[in-house]
N, C-alpha and C positions, 0 to 999 in steps of 0.2 A: 712788939714790933710796930713801927710807926705806921700809921694809917696813910696810904697813898690815895689821893683823891682821883687821880687819872695817870695814865702813863706819860702824860705831858709833864707832870711834876717829877718824875723819876730821873735822877741823874745817875749815869753809868760811867765809871772810870775804869778803863781796861789798860793792860800792860802785857807786853811779851818780854820775858827775861830769860837769860841763860845763866844757869847756876852749876857749873860743872862740879861734880864730886863732892857737893856739900848738902845733898838733899836732906839727910837726916837733921843736920844742924839748923837748916833753913825751915824745915817743918816745925822744929821746936820754937824757933822764933815766930812763926805764924801762930802757934799755940799761945805763946806769951802775949802776943797783940790781943788775941781774944780774951785772955785772962785779965791783962792789965789795961789796955787801951780801949777795948770795945765798951766797957761801962761808961766811958767818957766821950764817945763818939755818938752824939745826939743825931738822930735821923738816919743811922745806919739801918739798912734793911737786910742785906745778904752779901756773901762773897762766894765766889766760885774760883776753883783753881784746877786747871786742866793741864796734863802733861801730853807733849807731842809724842804720838806713837812711833814716829820716824826719827825722833831725837830725844833720848831720855833726859838730856840736860836742858831742853827748852820747855818753858811753861807759859801759859796764858792765864792771867788772873783778871777777874772782873769783880768790881765792888759796886753795890747799888746803895744809893743814898735816897732819902725822901725828896731832896732837891739839891741843886748845886750849892746853895747857901750852907746846907748842913755839911756838904763835903768840905767846902772851903774852910769853914770853922775848924773842923777837925784837921785839916792839912795845914792850917796856919799855926797850930799849936806847937811850940818848940819841942815838946817831948816827942811828938809824932815825927818831927824832922829828925831827931836823934835816933828814933827807931828806924827810919828809913835809911839814914846814912849808914847804920850798921848793916842793914840788909844789902845796901849798894855795894859796901866793901867786899861782898862775897860774889858779886855778879861780874861777868866778863865785860860788859859794857852797860851804859845807861839803858834803862828800860826804853821800849818803844811805846808810846803813850797814845791813847785814843779816849777823847772825851765825848760822851754821847748822850742822847735822851732814849729812854727805853720805848721802843716803837711797839713791840709786842713780846709777850711771854707766854708760851704754851707749855703746860705740863700735863702729864698723864694722858 
């Protein structure tokens, strides 16, 4: 796991997506990303996926990278774009994006 000097360094990319009736297929695609793309995503720290308890077709995902440059390098890769376009083909609409800096993380 990359070492993060401070939360100011940590870049967070969040998105809300709607994936009607393709949950299993999309989960397999997520597993493929971790198997195939993750080893190439330098600076990747963690990813979280949450489902909306009021709408089982809506998900919020957050990916954490050591910094924005690490995210941009991964995002600019043509193979990553191909992976995303395949995911996008199963969504109702484009994701709602949020780019941010990790301000605080509490666990336990």
